[in-house]
Wavefront OBJ file of the C-alpha trace (Angstrom):
o trace
v -15.354 -55.460 40.512
v -15.630 -58.494 38.223
v -18.808 -60.561 37.962
v -17.024 -63.714 39.212
v -15.790 -62.000 42.381
v -19.271 -60.679 43.188
v -20.721 -64.155 42.784
v -18.183 -65.578 45.223
v -19.094 -62.938 47.879
v -22.796 -63.747 47.449
v -22.159 -67.436 47.939
v -20.097 -66.828 51.102
v -22.869 -64.691 52.582
v -25.290 -67.616 52.171
v -22.842 -70.085 53.769
v -22.702 -71.855 50.430
v -21.289 -75.389 50.242
v -20.021 -76.159 46.761
v -18.391 -79.139 45.071
v -17.035 -79.460 41.581
v -18.077 -82.546 39.622
v -17.914 -83.611 36.033
v -21.386 -83.936 34.624
v -23.560 -83.132 31.689
v -25.096 -79.742 31.536
v -26.993 -79.342 34.866
v -29.842 -81.485 33.726
v -31.451 -84.695 34.917
v -31.709 -83.592 38.574
v -34.804 -83.422 40.780
v -35.982 -82.229 44.182
v -34.665 -84.358 47.009
v -36.926 -85.778 49.703
v -35.204 -87.913 52.370
v -35.249 -88.748 56.046
v -32.670 -89.209 58.826
v -32.989 -90.200 62.462
v -32.146 -87.614 65.060
v -28.839 -88.144 66.888
v -27.366 -89.697 63.694
v -23.555 -89.559 63.439
v -21.336 -87.475 61.169
v -21.412 -88.680 57.580
v -24.801 -90.351 57.768
v -26.097 -90.914 54.215
v -28.878 -88.543 53.201
v -29.335 -88.927 49.453
v -27.595 -89.353 46.114
v -27.717 -86.585 43.488
v -29.305 -87.665 40.232
v -27.407 -85.276 37.886
v -25.825 -87.356 35.063
v -22.093 -87.555 34.452
v -20.773 -88.298 30.969
v -17.163 -88.537 29.713
v -15.950 -85.256 28.290
v -18.777 -83.236 29.826
v -18.264 -79.688 30.944
v -17.242 -79.027 34.508
v -20.135 -77.869 36.673
v -20.302 -76.714 40.256
v -22.904 -77.920 42.823
v -23.677 -75.695 45.813
v -25.776 -76.194 48.953
v -27.615 -73.158 50.294
v -30.625 -72.422 52.421
v -31.584 -72.250 56.124
v -30.162 -75.657 57.119
v -27.401 -76.042 54.513
v -24.756 -76.249 57.242
v -26.209 -79.603 58.327
v -25.121 -81.193 55.012
v -21.985 -81.628 52.979
v -21.319 -83.064 49.521
v -19.194 -86.092 48.932
v -19.091 -86.666 45.198
v -22.687 -87.097 44.179
v -23.800 -87.949 47.738
v -25.284 -85.663 50.371
v -24.239 -86.581 53.919
v -25.098 -85.328 57.439
v -22.741 -82.731 58.888
v -23.074 -83.394 62.667
v -20.505 -83.615 65.446
v -20.180 -84.539 69.109
v -20.911 -80.936 70.084
v -23.610 -80.405 67.459
v -26.174 -83.170 67.694
v -29.104 -83.462 65.340
v -32.041 -82.866 67.725
v -35.595 -82.874 66.387
v -36.865 -81.141 69.551
v -34.524 -78.189 68.825
v -34.509 -77.997 65.030
v -38.054 -79.072 64.319
v -39.330 -81.954 62.164
v -37.593 -80.944 58.869
v -34.267 -79.681 57.492
v -34.635 -77.403 54.461
v -31.863 -76.607 51.978
v -31.329 -75.992 48.264
v -29.034 -77.577 45.685
v -27.901 -75.234 42.900
v -25.995 -76.305 39.798
v -23.625 -73.796 38.075
v -21.921 -74.125 34.689
v -19.164 -71.623 34.059
v -20.485 -69.612 37.039
v -23.888 -69.463 35.431
v -26.828 -70.891 37.409
v -28.367 -73.623 35.332
v -30.700 -75.516 37.669
v -32.084 -75.324 41.213
v -33.513 -78.118 43.390
v -35.121 -78.215 46.818
v -33.885 -80.491 49.616
v -36.396 -81.496 52.305
v -35.134 -83.957 54.945
v -37.443 -85.237 57.663
v -35.843 -85.681 61.097
v -37.246 -88.927 62.412
v -37.993 -88.860 66.106
v -36.169 -90.987 68.667
v -37.320 -91.452 72.259
v -34.414 -89.552 73.812
v -36.238 -87.299 76.294
v -37.809 -87.951 79.682
v -41.118 -86.412 80.739
v -40.964 -83.153 82.671
v -43.541 -81.789 85.096
v -44.793 -78.282 84.425
v -43.582 -76.310 87.417
v -46.804 -74.363 87.794
v -48.738 -77.627 88.375
v -46.503 -79.029 91.142
v -46.102 -75.984 93.384
v -47.358 -76.302 97.006
v -51.087 -75.679 97.074
v -53.928 -75.621 99.586
v -57.112 -77.657 100.026
v -59.978 -76.864 102.382
v -60.400 -79.432 105.140
v -64.083 -79.712 104.153
v -63.323 -80.538 100.504
v -65.715 -83.227 99.283
v -64.471 -86.790 99.087
v -64.398 -88.111 95.478
v -63.932 -84.604 94.087
v -60.970 -83.528 91.928
v -58.777 -81.378 94.170
v -55.840 -80.628 91.855
v -54.346 -81.551 88.476
v -50.702 -82.201 87.613
v -49.272 -81.912 84.118
v -46.114 -83.341 82.556
v -44.876 -82.906 78.993
v -42.610 -85.058 76.852
v -40.551 -83.368 74.146
v -40.872 -86.491 72.003
v -44.644 -86.182 72.148
v -45.118 -89.478 73.989
v -48.287 -90.245 75.943
v -47.948 -89.705 79.712
v -49.681 -91.603 82.516
v -49.670 -90.550 86.172
v -49.520 -92.592 89.373
v -49.256 -91.896 93.100
v -46.414 -93.701 94.853
v -48.137 -95.864 97.469
v -45.009 -95.797 99.635
v -45.819 -92.163 100.404
v -47.098 -91.786 103.962
v -50.086 -89.720 102.829
v -50.866 -91.599 99.606
v -54.099 -92.957 101.132
v -55.672 -89.486 101.001
v -55.633 -89.294 97.194
v -56.166 -91.423 94.090
v -56.098 -91.077 90.295
v -59.110 -92.488 88.462
v -57.974 -91.578 84.924
v -54.208 -92.223 84.691
v -53.697 -90.131 81.529
v -55.543 -87.086 82.864
v -53.351 -86.090 85.812
v -56.497 -85.283 87.812
v -56.063 -86.175 91.488
v -59.192 -87.125 93.477
v -59.655 -86.802 97.250
v -59.943 -90.336 98.611
v -60.722 -89.719 102.320
v -61.775 -86.765 104.505
v -59.241 -84.161 105.591
v -58.965 -82.755 109.109
v -56.842 -79.710 109.869
v -56.804 -80.559 113.581
v -55.121 -83.901 112.806
v -52.837 -82.948 109.922
v -52.036 -79.492 108.578
v -49.837 -80.655 105.708
v -49.652 -83.737 103.470
v -46.951 -84.943 101.089
v -47.161 -87.453 98.260
v -44.792 -88.668 95.548
v -46.206 -88.379 92.031
v -44.837 -90.261 89.001
v -45.187 -89.356 85.315
v -44.300 -92.187 82.916
v -44.339 -92.753 79.172
v -47.113 -95.207 78.450
v -46.602 -95.856 74.722
v -42.847 -96.520 74.491
v -40.562 -99.438 75.163
v -38.258 -97.346 77.357
v -41.058 -96.206 79.724
v -39.024 -93.177 80.776
v -40.419 -91.650 83.982
v -39.877 -88.881 86.481
v -41.111 -88.243 90.024
v -41.802 -85.207 92.158
v -42.845 -84.548 95.745
v -46.122 -82.654 96.084
v -46.927 -80.659 99.211
v -50.584 -80.130 100.106
v -51.444 -77.593 102.793
v -54.745 -78.098 104.606
v -56.827 -74.956 105.156
v -58.592 -74.672 108.501
v -62.363 -74.145 108.436
v -64.585 -73.313 111.405
v -66.075 -76.790 111.594
v -65.136 -77.850 115.150
v -66.954 -77.272 118.428
v -65.182 -75.980 121.542
v -64.277 -78.514 124.222
v -63.405 -78.335 127.882
v -59.898 -79.119 129.106
v -58.276 -81.457 129.703
v -59.323 -83.241 126.519
v -59.684 -87.012 126.824
v -60.052 -88.508 123.312
v -62.951 -90.898 122.816
v -60.423 -93.284 121.265
v -56.872 -92.948 119.915
v -58.133 -92.726 116.337
v -61.070 -90.385 116.988
v -60.113 -86.735 117.673
v -63.263 -86.078 119.729
v -62.983 -85.061 123.395
v -64.905 -86.420 126.353
v -65.515 -83.435 128.599
v -64.262 -83.829 132.187
v -66.304 -83.593 135.360
v -64.981 -80.758 137.516
v -65.233 -81.169 141.294
v -64.563 -78.941 144.295
v -64.988 -79.326 148.071
v -66.381 -76.610 150.321
v -67.493 -76.365 153.947
v -70.292 -74.337 155.427
v -67.737 -71.637 156.199
v -67.034 -70.957 152.542
v -68.478 -67.659 151.364
v -67.796 -65.170 148.566
v -64.768 -67.029 147.222
v -63.547 -68.424 143.924
v -63.735 -72.218 143.926
v -60.780 -74.409 143.034
v -61.636 -77.426 140.931
v -60.010 -80.711 140.090
v -59.141 -80.970 137.310
v -58.853 -77.290 137.060
v -59.227 -74.545 136.396
v -62.359 -74.714 134.278
v -61.135 -73.849 130.807
v -62.225 -74.582 127.244
v -60.569 -74.360 123.863
v -61.857 -73.837 120.348
v -61.674 -77.099 118.412
v -60.321 -75.280 115.346
v -56.635 -74.886 116.119
v -55.993 -72.394 113.355
v -58.949 -70.143 114.223
v -59.117 -70.056 118.047
v -62.470 -68.265 118.174
v -63.321 -66.311 121.376
v -65.492 -68.272 123.845
v -68.309 -67.502 126.293
v -68.996 -69.403 129.567
v -72.390 -69.683 131.285
v -74.132 -71.784 133.973
v -77.152 -73.504 132.459
v -78.511 -75.117 135.629
v -77.755 -75.844 139.280
v -76.676 -72.344 140.372
v -79.069 -72.591 143.392
v -80.720 -69.190 142.843
v -77.467 -67.340 142.254
v -75.380 -69.121 144.929
v -72.884 -69.836 142.153
v -71.944 -67.316 139.472
v -69.597 -67.862 136.546
v -67.285 -65.364 134.875
v -68.399 -65.365 131.247
v -64.872 -64.661 130.004
v -62.558 -66.685 132.283
v -64.823 -69.570 133.381
v -64.191 -68.968 137.100
v -67.031 -69.979 139.434
v -67.598 -67.975 142.627
v -69.616 -68.989 145.700
v -71.686 -65.910 146.601
v -73.165 -67.076 149.924
v -72.459 -69.821 152.431
v -74.475 -72.994 152.799
v -77.066 -72.586 155.577
v -76.212 -74.528 158.760
v -79.834 -75.581 158.966
v -79.699 -76.996 155.448
v -78.688 -80.657 155.393
v -75.291 -81.362 153.847
v -75.672 -81.823 150.122
v -73.824 -81.809 146.862
v -74.458 -79.241 144.160
v -74.392 -80.341 140.528
v -74.044 -77.606 137.931
v -74.222 -77.847 134.181
v -71.984 -75.309 132.471
v -71.776 -74.408 128.784
v -69.079 -72.906 126.612
v -69.903 -71.556 123.160
v -68.322 -69.446 120.449
v -69.111 -65.756 120.843
v -69.904 -65.369 117.144
v -71.693 -68.704 116.728
v -73.734 -69.749 119.763
v -74.738 -72.998 118.033
v -71.177 -74.260 118.418
v -71.138 -75.194 122.095
v -70.130 -77.870 124.577
v -71.404 -78.899 128.024
v -69.628 -80.074 131.181
v -70.689 -81.123 134.675
v -69.447 -79.347 137.810
v -69.788 -81.132 141.183
v -69.494 -79.110 144.419
v -69.380 -81.239 147.598
v -70.275 -79.711 150.990
v -68.004 -81.227 153.682
v -68.144 -81.149 157.397
v -65.649 -78.841 159.045
v -62.396 -80.761 159.574
v -61.135 -80.453 163.160
v -58.722 -83.375 163.450
v -56.055 -84.703 161.119
v -55.708 -88.439 160.431
v -53.260 -90.295 162.761
v -51.492 -93.672 162.547
v -51.727 -95.767 165.687
v -47.933 -96.214 165.622
v -44.962 -94.552 164.006
v -43.391 -97.790 162.769
v -45.005 -101.003 161.563
v -42.893 -104.156 161.511
v -43.452 -107.259 159.435
v -41.814 -109.992 157.403
v -42.211 -111.980 154.246
v -40.749 -115.346 153.273
v -38.788 -115.586 150.047
v -40.572 -117.635 147.348
v -41.171 -117.804 143.606
v -44.682 -116.429 143.994
v -45.179 -113.147 142.080
v -47.156 -111.616 144.963
v -47.477 -112.261 148.714
v -49.016 -110.400 151.635
v -46.696 -108.995 154.290
v -47.342 -110.492 157.765
v -46.677 -109.335 161.336
v -44.451 -111.336 163.667
v -47.663 -112.466 165.317
v -48.568 -114.237 162.060
v -51.301 -111.733 161.282
v -51.776 -109.765 158.056
v -49.868 -106.492 158.349
v -52.452 -103.741 157.948
v -51.647 -100.072 158.437
v -54.521 -98.068 159.960
v -55.283 -94.445 160.751
v -57.851 -92.818 163.001
v -59.734 -89.595 162.323
v -61.636 -88.217 165.311
v -63.831 -86.114 163.027
v -65.790 -89.347 162.630
v -67.593 -91.025 165.564
v -66.009 -94.416 164.921
v -62.636 -92.930 163.950
v -62.877 -94.365 160.434
v -62.567 -91.804 157.646
v -63.883 -93.327 154.403
v -62.012 -90.692 152.407
v -58.524 -91.903 153.380
v -56.256 -93.084 150.561
v -52.965 -94.908 151.185
v -49.865 -94.731 149.004
v -46.118 -95.299 149.304
v -43.717 -92.393 149.082
v -41.638 -92.724 147.055
v -43.393 -95.395 144.960
v -41.771 -98.831 145.109
v -41.306 -101.416 142.365
v -41.333 -104.222 144.956
v -44.216 -103.254 147.254
v -47.739 -101.885 146.973
v -50.306 -100.826 149.545
v -54.040 -101.399 149.035
v -56.725 -98.922 150.043
v -57.438 -101.194 153.019
v -53.845 -100.658 154.222
v -52.563 -104.155 153.316
v -49.006 -104.414 151.936
v -48.298 -106.742 149.005
v -44.786 -107.690 147.916
v -43.267 -108.954 144.641
v -41.908 -112.041 146.395
v -40.076 -113.442 143.373
v -38.016 -110.232 143.149
v -36.874 -110.228 146.813
v -33.636 -111.629 148.211
v -33.376 -113.518 151.528
v -32.053 -111.512 154.494
v -32.834 -108.184 152.777
v -34.518 -105.460 154.765
v -36.803 -102.782 153.366
v -37.862 -99.563 155.069
v -40.911 -97.988 153.433
v -42.879 -94.837 154.115
v -46.645 -95.133 153.847
v -48.770 -91.975 153.588
v -52.470 -91.623 154.452
v -54.228 -88.689 152.789
v -57.700 -87.301 153.508
v -59.013 -86.754 149.991
v -61.516 -84.169 151.222
v -59.332 -81.999 153.432
v -55.962 -82.810 151.862
v -54.415 -83.523 155.278
v -51.783 -86.257 155.443
v -50.140 -88.550 157.996
v -47.170 -90.862 157.487
v -45.534 -93.843 159.175
v -42.632 -96.230 158.519
v -42.923 -99.905 157.601
v -39.953 -102.150 158.446
v -40.066 -105.364 156.382
v -37.597 -108.254 156.716
v -37.203 -110.935 154.015
v -36.801 -114.416 155.582
v -35.260 -117.429 153.934
v -37.489 -120.358 153.071
v -37.962 -122.596 156.090
v -36.676 -119.937 158.466
v -38.735 -119.699 161.682
l 1 2 3 4 5 6 7 8 9 10 11 12 13 14 15 16 17 18 19 20 21 22 23 24 25 26 27 28 29 30 31 32 33 34 35 36 37 38 39 40 41 42 43 44 45 46 47 48 49 50 51 52 53 54 55 56 57 58 59 60 61 62 63 64 65 66 67 68 69 70 71 72 73 74 75 76 77 78 79 80 81 82 83 84 85 86 87 88 89 90 91 92 93 94 95 96 97 98 99 100 101 102 103 104 105 106 107 108 109 110 111 112 113 114 115 116 117 118 119 120 121 122 123 124 125 126 127 128 129 130 131 132 133 134 135 136 137 138 139 140 141 142 143 144 145 146 147 148 149 150 151 152 153 154 155 156 157 158 159 160 161 162 163 164 165 166 167 168 169 170 171 172 173 174 175 176 177 178 179 180 181 182 183 184 185 186 187 188 189 190 191 192 193 194 195 196 197 198 199 200 201 202 203 204 205 206 207 208 209 210 211 212 213 214 215 216 217 218 219 220 221 222 223 224 225 226 227 228 229 230 231 232 233 234 235 236 237 238 239 240 241 242 243 244 245 246 247 248 249 250 251 252 253 254 255 256 257 258 259 260 261 262 263 264 265 266 267 268 269 270 271 272 273 274 275 276 277 278 279 280 281 282 283 284 285 286 287 288 289 290 291 292 293 294 295 296 297 298 299 300 301 302 303 304 305 306 307 308 309 310 311 312 313 314 315 316 317 318 319 320 321 322 323 324 325 326 327 328 329 330 331 332 333 334 335 336 337 338 339 340 341 342 343 344 345 346 347 348 349 350 351 352 353 354 355 356 357 358 359 360 361 362 363 364 365 366 367 368 369 370 371 372 373 374 375 376 377 378 379 380 381 382 383 384 385 386 387 388 389 390 391 392 393 394 395 396 397 398 399 400 401 402 403 404 405 406 407 408 409 410 411 412 413 414 415 416 417 418 419 420 421 422 423 424 425 426 427 428 429 430 431 432 433 434 435 436 437 438 439 440 441 442 443 444 445 446 447 448 449 450 451 452 453 454 455 456 457 458 459 460 461 462 463
């Protein structure tokens, strides 16, 4: 195999780019140091070659070799960029420099060798990107300290630009967090957390270039799960919040009615039954019920597990009628210092022998149409229409525990606890007739009586 053929194979293996020029013997050249912006187009000027060219000089051959030689081509004595639409010069992929070599051959003999070092100048052509491991859903204890750093986000920019971080204030939960040092990505807890109010928060986080004209940015949604901690006390049900914005319960007062005949029975309370719940929704610790005071020497006993209260012995007939007031406690089995108290009222009633009775089955009355928002219904004897009941369990027939109501409820009429009917006069039409049912209930015994009320609407001026 000839020497020339071997040299050609060696050049092909190195992806050699060669160009024949007329020049003096390969002298007068030098190493080439140049720069080019990334994303530059095909043919972008890189550098001129300083090898001299004289008339009548020998023919020499210039070749480009080296790691990045395919990014250049020779055009006469000029080196140009060899890019394309599908092969873009990208500093973030190739690195900051292109390295190649320029070799000069005379009659296939290597005469000189020069280095080519081209800096790829950076352009701001990349947006920041969040590191996935820093924006995954994460958890924070509900007792995390306010003003403490609770998590850190991180974004990177391939162009090496400085990044600043902000929390989008349009996020519903943005008020819970803040960023004190915008370039750090450290997120600080701004207000207390409460698992019983919110178990999960979401915020929108922005990462933006802070040292460029373009200010490229990117956003992501962060999910923060709140971890439940045993920091709440148990409370009795039903829970009545102290205020809409304060998740603290006011414990109810439980009440029950008994007579002297009651003995060895489980009492029914209103509201009832007596139940409590652990304030930590995610923990639901087991609870223990006890009577602290008022059990009247064991007359009342409480089931420590269910909260039921049982009357063990009847009230003595010789003992004057009285009410019993008990104080009951619920606490966590494993932490007795987490407790809550409630009041239990047991009323002793006289034995009920007679139900309440209306003095008539139907009451009749009228009302005159007017623009007044409220008027009292009258009888045809021009007296106030007042429904009344008698209860012969009381010497004077008047039961103070009677409550009146309409069944079904009416939008046009109401009945007071004195039995007086009031009408929405401005909503009534002349010549209309309304038949209502009024119910009287004994709040102690639960017994009821009912009667009808026949009301006629008269026209103004009608006798």
